[in-house]
C-alpha positions, 0 to 999 in steps of 0.5 A: 466460471472465471475462478475455481473455488480451490485456486491457489491451494497445493496440488496434493489432495491431502495438503489441499484439503487441509488448506481449504479447511484452514481457509474456511476457518478465516475466509469470512474475517473482516478486512483490515486494510491499514495502508492504501490509496483510496480516496476519502471522498468517495466515502464522504460524498457517497456517489456512484463510481463512474464508467467501468473504464474510469473505475478499472483502467485509468487509476490502475498503473498495473493495467495501463503499464502491461498495455503501454509495454506492448505499444498501446498508447496512454493517450488512447487510454486517456491516462491523465484526463480528469474525464474520459471522453470515450470510455467504451473505446478505452474499455475496448482496448482493455478487453482486446488485450486482456490475454496480456495479464495471463499469469499475473496477479492482476488477472487474479484479482480482476476475475474475482471482481468481475464474478463475484462483484458483478456476476460475469462468468465468461472471459473477458475479451473483445468479443464480450467487451460491450457485455462487460461494459453494460452489465458493469455500467448498469450495476454501478448505477445502483445503490448496492454499488455505492462506495459506503455499500460496497465498503460494508459488503466487503466486511471492512472494519477499517480503511486507511487512506495515505495523505500529505500533511498539506491535505486539508483532510476535509473528507475525513472530517466530513466522514467523522461527522456523518454518522455513517459507522464505516471507519475510514482513517488517514495516514500521514505521508510527509514525503512532499515536505521532507524530500528536496527532490519533490518539485516545489519543495521549498514552496510546499515547506512554506505552505506547511509553515502557513497552514500550522502557524510555525516558521518553517524557515528554521529548523526548530520551526520546521520540526514543530510544524511536522509535529502539529501536522501529526496531531492533526492526523491523529485527531481524525484517527490516524494511527500510522505514518508512511515513507516512500523514500528511494533508499532505507538510508537513516542518519543521525545528525547533530542539531546544528549540523541538521539545521545547516543541511536543512537550510541548504535543501530549503533554499535548493543548494543541496547536492543529490548527496545532501538531498539524501542525507536530508531524507535519511535524517528525516527518517531517524526525525520521524522515528523520534516523533513516533516514539513521542506520539505512538504513530506506527512508522512504515517505510516503503524503499527501493522504488526508482520512481518515474524511470521513464522520463518522457512518460513522467514529463507527459503524464506526470508522477506515478504513471506506471514507470517505476522500477525496484532497485536493490536496498541495504538495510543492515548499514542504512538503518544502523543510525536509526536503530542505534538510537531507537531500535530498542524502543518498545514505543516505536513500531517501525514496519519494513517493506521491500522491493528487493527480495534478496533482503528477505533472509540475509537482512529483513528477517534477522533485523526484525528477529532481534530489534524490538521496534521492527516488524515486516510488511507484507510483499508490496507492489511488484511482489504482491502475488501468490509466488511473492507471498510464498517466497516471503513466508519461505525465506522470512519465517525461518528467522523472524517467525510469524509474530514479527510480521503484520499480516497483510495490506493491500496498498491499492488505489482500485477499491474494488480490488481489496477483497480479491487481494485479501482473498489471494493473501488468505489462500496462499497463507493457508497453502503455506501453513497446510504444507507445514502441518503435512511436513509435520513442522506445525501442529494443526491446531497451531496452523488454525490460530496462526491463519487467524492471526496472519489474517486478522490479529497481527494487523490489528496489533501492529497498526494499533487499530 
């Protein structure tokens, strides 16, 4: 067996027994996935997934980042190619180096997928590479492994993609008209048209104008275009926006100041500081729009994107070279919170890659402002240890009910059940410990376990 039935539960027998009971109480609850990077096209077209290398290795930066760190060429992994020329060869490189993932959450996710989805029980290695490849490839060709069938097998209730305002959302429209009962909804991610540091920013803003019929050479027309884009997303089921800015900085400029700044960054004349100020202003503008239209707002700051310049220049954005950095929330969010912090019509979910902010900044902020909620441990912190650190540091000030459950934030569709399973087990371990320490009644622990798994995410994301 690749995975133990008591994995991630406490070592103490009595605490483990309670954690196991709590987990059994919530293990079969539906999966609600309100933030991620899967593709609506998979479900709209419902075609078989490609070969194992294309499915597991190429899209997953957790995998090829680790392989690259050990000197394995991304060219040998065929990263960035539309079609993999030698998928079995890529898979063998992965299998030969699977030991690199020992102790990481990646191995927890992958072993779960290999065993629970494909029935494999012998560890992936150079020796078993062909067995794995052939078993997975054969099953991917069956009806049971089509995207819609897997969605239903995973007991998914809703799955949110992440989409640019410039996306046609044609696949989402097709899904709505298909008669399929699965719920796949878009999320509004405007980074490409609100961040002047994106390549082709001016052209993208012009495209936004053409798409919406607004004059995006003016500040008023630009904001109107964004509002119209949000209306289109909402019509296709969107309940949330998402913002991946480098920092959490916000600003509240006067309309004339904002218009002047927009003209400067639109024409490529903004300095790095002015580009950052514009992003800051746009977070406040987006919060105002969320007050108007009810879309939940998510902020994902704190990543230095594309840190490895040569990798970026050769393979493009999001090629596994992103590095966390320190983030300030208390001062950075103050302009936005001065304006909208007491608005009960706004839900603003904060994420972080900077764990030092949990108890010092994020929990106290969420424990006071009605609009704020804490997102779950994200990206580099999406691990059993990261989840436990989050619960230990945030709960004492924010409680459980200023958090929003779990979301998987993944491009790897088959890993979604594994990631949610890790979160459920870790939460049950934390709750069991609280009960044994007489800090929580047992009946309360069962209720909280269900809330952390299902109720809070539905409520926070208006699902």
